[in-house]
matplotlib code that plots the C-alpha trace (Angstrom):
import matplotlib.pyplot as plt

x = [190.4, 189.8, 190.8, 187.6, 185.1, 185.1, 184.7, 181.7, 180.1, 180.2, 178.7, 175.9, 175.2, 174.8, 172.6, 170.3, 170.3, 169.5, 166.4, 165.3, 165.3, 163.5, 160.5, 160.4, 160.1, 157.5, 155.5, 156.0, 154.8, 151.7, 150.9, 151.1, 149.1, 146.5, 146.5, 146.2, 143.0, 141.8, 142.0, 140.7, 137.5, 137.0, 137.4, 135.0, 132.5, 132.8, 132.1, 129.1, 127.7, 128.2, 126.4, 123.8, 122.6, 118.9, 118.2, 116.0, 112.8, 111.5, 108.5, 105.8, 103.6, 99.9, 98.5, 97.1, 93.4, 93.8, 93.4, 96.4, 96.3, 96.3, 93.2, 90.1, 86.9, 84.2, 81.1, 77.8, 77.2, 73.6, 72.8, 75.8, 75.9, 79.3, 80.2, 83.5, 85.8, 89.0, 90.8, 88.9, 89.4, 93.2, 95.4, 97.7, 100.0, 98.3, 101.3, 99.8, 96.2, 97.0, 96.7, 92.9, 92.7, 95.3, 93.3, 90.1, 91.9, 93.6, 90.0, 88.5, 91.5, 92.9, 91.8, 92.3, 93.7, 95.7, 99.6, 102.1, 105.8, 108.0, 110.0, 113.8, 114.2, 111.8, 114.7, 115.2, 111.5, 111.9, 110.3, 107.6, 107.9, 106.8, 110.0, 109.1, 111.7, 112.7, 111.3, 108.6, 105.2, 102.1, 98.4, 96.9, 94.7, 97.8, 99.5, 96.4, 96.7, 100.4, 99.4, 96.4, 97.2, 101.0, 101.0, 103.8, 105.3, 106.6, 103.3, 101.9, 105.0, 104.5, 101.0, 101.7, 104.3, 102.1, 99.3, 98.1, 100.8, 103.0, 103.4, 102.8, 99.6, 98.6, 99.4, 97.5, 94.6, 95.0, 94.2, 91.6, 89.9, 90.0, 88.3, 85.6, 84.9, 84.9, 88.2, 89.3, 92.0, 93.6, 96.8, 98.9, 102.4, 103.3, 101.2, 102.5, 102.2, 105.9, 107.3, 108.5, 111.8, 114.0, 116.5, 120.1, 122.1, 119.6, 121.4, 120.6, 117.2, 115.0, 111.6, 109.7, 111.5, 109.6, 106.0, 104.0, 100.6, 98.1, 94.4, 92.1, 90.5, 87.0, 87.9, 89.8, 86.7, 84.6, 87.4, 87.5, 83.9, 83.7, 86.6, 85.3, 82.0, 83.9, 83.7, 87.0, 88.8, 86.4, 87.3, 91.2, 91.4, 89.7, 92.3, 95.0, 97.4, 97.7, 100.2, 101.1, 101.7, 105.1, 106.2, 109.9, 109.2, 107.4, 106.9, 105.5, 105.3, 103.7, 102.2, 100.6, 98.2, 99.5, 96.4, 96.3, 92.7, 91.8, 93.2, 90.9, 87.5, 86.0, 83.8, 86.1, 84.9, 87.9, 91.0, 94.2, 97.1, 99.7, 103.1, 105.9, 108.2, 106.5, 103.0, 103.2, 100.8, 97.5, 94.6, 91.3, 88.9, 85.1, 83.2, 79.5, 78.4, 74.9, 74.4, 75.5, 78.4, 81.0, 83.9, 86.9, 89.9, 93.0, 96.0, 99.4, 99.1, 101.8, 99.6, 97.0, 95.5, 95.1, 93.6, 91.1, 90.1, 89.4, 87.4, 85.4, 84.6, 83.4, 81.5, 79.5, 78.7, 77.3, 75.3, 73.4, 70.0, 69.4, 68.6, 65.0, 64.6, 63.9, 60.1, 61.5, 60.7, 63.8, 63.6, 64.5, 67.8, 67.6, 68.5, 71.0]
y = [44.3, 46.3, 49.6, 48.7, 48.0, 51.6, 53.4, 51.1, 51.6, 55.4, 55.2, 52.9, 55.5, 58.2, 56.3, 55.5, 59.2, 60.3, 57.9, 59.0, 62.6, 62.2, 60.2, 63.3, 65.7, 63.7, 63.3, 67.1, 67.9, 65.8, 67.3, 70.8, 69.8, 68.4, 71.7, 73.8, 71.7, 72.0, 75.7, 76.1, 74.0, 76.3, 79.4, 78.2, 77.1, 80.5, 82.2, 80.1, 80.9, 84.8, 84.4, 82.6, 85.4, 86.4, 89.4, 92.1, 92.6, 96.0, 96.9, 98.6, 101.1, 101.1, 104.4, 106.8, 106.8, 110.4, 113.4, 114.9, 117.8, 121.4, 122.2, 120.2, 120.9, 118.5, 119.7, 117.6, 119.3, 118.0, 120.5, 122.6, 121.2, 121.6, 118.0, 118.5, 121.5, 122.4, 125.7, 126.0, 129.6, 129.7, 130.9, 128.1, 127.1, 124.9, 123.8, 122.1, 122.5, 125.8, 123.7, 123.5, 127.4, 127.1, 124.6, 126.7, 129.8, 127.6, 126.4, 129.8, 131.3, 128.5, 125.8, 122.2, 121.7, 124.6, 123.6, 125.0, 125.1, 124.0, 127.0, 126.5, 127.0, 124.2, 122.1, 124.7, 123.7, 121.8, 118.6, 116.9, 117.2, 115.2, 115.6, 117.6, 118.5, 122.0, 122.8, 120.0, 120.8, 119.4, 120.3, 122.2, 119.0, 117.1, 119.5, 119.8, 116.0, 116.3, 119.0, 117.4, 113.7, 113.9, 117.1, 118.2, 121.5, 121.8, 121.4, 124.2, 126.3, 125.6, 126.6, 129.8, 130.8, 130.5, 132.3, 135.6, 138.1, 135.6, 134.1, 137.1, 137.7, 134.1, 134.3, 137.7, 135.8, 133.1, 135.8, 137.5, 134.1, 133.3, 136.5, 136.0, 132.7, 134.4, 133.3, 136.4, 134.7, 133.1, 134.5, 133.1, 133.9, 130.9, 128.8, 125.3, 125.9, 126.0, 128.6, 132.0, 132.8, 135.9, 135.8, 135.3, 133.0, 130.5, 129.2, 132.3, 132.9, 134.0, 132.3, 135.8, 136.3, 133.2, 133.9, 130.8, 130.5, 130.2, 130.0, 128.2, 124.8, 126.4, 128.3, 125.6, 123.5, 126.0, 125.8, 122.2, 122.0, 124.3, 122.5, 119.0, 120.1, 120.9, 118.1, 118.2, 118.5, 115.7, 113.3, 114.1, 113.7, 110.2, 108.8, 106.6, 106.9, 108.7, 109.1, 112.7, 112.8, 114.5, 116.0, 114.7, 111.7, 108.4, 106.9, 110.6, 111.0, 108.4, 109.4, 108.1, 109.7, 110.8, 110.4, 106.9, 107.1, 106.1, 102.6, 102.3, 100.9, 104.5, 106.2, 109.1, 111.5, 114.1, 114.6, 116.8, 116.4, 118.8, 118.9, 121.3, 121.4, 124.4, 123.2, 119.7, 117.2, 118.6, 117.0, 118.0, 115.1, 114.8, 111.6, 110.2, 107.8, 107.0, 110.0, 112.4, 114.4, 114.9, 117.2, 117.2, 119.2, 118.6, 121.0, 120.6, 117.0, 114.4, 111.7, 113.4, 110.1, 108.7, 111.8, 111.9, 108.5, 109.1, 112.2, 110.2, 107.4, 109.8, 112.0, 108.8, 107.8, 111.2, 111.6, 108.3, 108.2, 107.5, 104.0, 103.2, 102.0, 98.3, 97.3, 94.5, 95.3, 95.9, 94.6, 97.2, 97.1, 95.7, 98.3, 97.0]
z = [104.1, 107.0, 104.9, 102.6, 105.2, 106.9, 103.5, 102.8, 105.8, 105.2, 101.6, 103.3, 105.9, 103.4, 101.2, 104.3, 105.3, 101.8, 101.9, 105.3, 104.2, 100.9, 102.8, 105.1, 102.3, 100.9, 104.2, 104.7, 101.1, 101.4, 104.8, 103.5, 100.5, 102.9, 104.9, 101.8, 100.6, 104.2, 104.3, 100.7, 101.6, 104.7, 102.8, 100.1, 102.6, 104.5, 100.8, 100.4, 103.8, 103.0, 99.6, 101.0, 103.1, 102.6, 100.5, 102.3, 100.5, 99.9, 101.8, 99.5, 101.6, 100.8, 99.5, 102.1, 103.2, 104.1, 101.3, 101.4, 98.7, 99.8, 97.8, 96.8, 95.2, 94.1, 92.6, 91.4, 88.0, 87.9, 90.4, 91.0, 94.6, 96.4, 97.7, 99.2, 99.6, 101.0, 100.7, 97.3, 97.3, 97.9, 94.9, 94.1, 91.3, 88.8, 86.5, 83.2, 84.2, 82.3, 79.1, 79.3, 78.9, 76.2, 74.5, 74.6, 73.2, 70.5, 69.3, 69.3, 67.2, 65.1, 62.7, 63.5, 60.0, 60.2, 59.8, 62.4, 62.0, 64.8, 66.1, 66.3, 70.1, 70.5, 72.1, 75.1, 76.4, 79.5, 80.1, 79.7, 76.1, 73.2, 71.7, 68.4, 66.1, 65.0, 61.3, 61.5, 60.5, 62.3, 62.3, 65.4, 65.7, 66.4, 68.7, 70.7, 71.2, 72.3, 74.6, 76.3, 76.2, 76.8, 78.4, 75.9, 76.9, 73.5, 71.8, 73.9, 73.0, 69.2, 69.3, 71.2, 68.8, 65.8, 67.5, 65.7, 67.2, 68.7, 72.3, 74.2, 72.4, 73.3, 77.0, 77.0, 75.3, 78.2, 80.9, 78.9, 78.7, 82.4, 83.2, 80.5, 82.4, 85.9, 87.0, 88.8, 90.6, 87.7, 86.3, 83.4, 82.5, 80.2, 77.6, 79.0, 82.9, 83.3, 85.8, 84.2, 85.4, 84.9, 82.1, 83.3, 85.9, 87.1, 89.9, 92.4, 91.7, 94.6, 95.0, 94.5, 91.2, 89.9, 88.2, 88.4, 86.5, 89.4, 90.2, 92.8, 92.8, 92.5, 89.4, 87.8, 88.3, 86.3, 83.6, 83.5, 83.4, 80.2, 78.6, 79.0, 77.7, 74.3, 72.0, 70.6, 74.0, 75.5, 72.8, 72.9, 76.9, 76.8, 74.5, 76.2, 73.3, 69.9, 67.2, 65.9, 62.3, 61.2, 57.7, 58.4, 60.2, 58.9, 62.5, 63.7, 67.5, 69.4, 72.7, 75.9, 78.4, 81.5, 83.2, 85.1, 86.1, 82.5, 83.5, 86.4, 86.3, 86.7, 84.5, 83.6, 80.8, 80.9, 82.8, 82.9, 84.9, 86.0, 87.9, 88.7, 91.9, 93.2, 92.3, 93.2, 91.6, 90.3, 88.5, 87.1, 86.3, 85.4, 86.0, 85.3, 87.8, 87.5, 85.0, 87.5, 86.6, 89.2, 88.8, 90.9, 91.3, 93.6, 93.9, 95.5, 96.2, 96.8, 94.8, 92.7, 91.5, 94.9, 96.5, 93.3, 93.9, 97.6, 96.7, 94.3, 96.6, 99.2, 96.8, 95.3, 98.8, 99.9, 96.4, 96.8, 98.0, 101.7, 102.4, 103.5, 106.8, 107.5, 108.4, 110.9, 114.4, 116.7, 120.3, 122.8, 124.5, 128.2, 130.9, 133.2]

ax = plt.figure().add_subplot(projection="3d")
ax.plot(x, y, z, "-o")
ax.set_aspect("equal")
plt.show()
């Protein structure tokens, strides 16, 4: 009997030890799960806190109240009185204000209904461009719209290349026209206002090797006055948008005016924008407040629209008749 008791006790001990160890494993497993879940909750809460950080808002700086253009010229066309002037006789690059002279030369030498074939090299013309396609045919009238509304350099190029005698004759005609208008300090090298760079490697071009169309604010003022008095030019520059007809595309070339002043509540009757890196932002504008035409030119401006608005407001204030003195009796100030 005794020999059976000892083996039985050993079996019972082994069974009891197995039960204890399995319970311990279960407890440790559950504890590990709890720890993992706590860590997961902590991590997720940390992630949520990170995502919940406020985003910094961009601060938009208000427009400057100081006229920043390099040159300014404002004249009352009713009596030719200069209202405001700053470096008005300094020769500066004028960029696409050139296109006002290009429009005058085009109208004097080409018919509005005449057809112009777009040259093959049109894709090489730098922006801004309308996007003319080589081989397409457009009227002179539509190309004038593209040149004056959208400031399309490709439109100016197409007109110049179709000019009697070609592009060089067109540029010569620009300089001749400027002299006829009394603009002795104006000089043109391209029909669009783009800089003329030497042929070859463009990476190492020195500044003195680049020819820029240039004039003065006062001379551009006189050119703009004559251009905006032309019925065709005046009607074109007042349009906010236009669709140029194409011989190869049903949709044509939709364009929008680069002159943002047309969206202002201002009596704008003419305007032309211009920009190159060398020239900065340029703008020639004509207004008709109270039946008194004001012509404003700004050259080399960081913000040509804002500068023109500031000049216009000051010009209107200066051109208003002085207020009559009040009839009310004013008590003298007591002396201390």
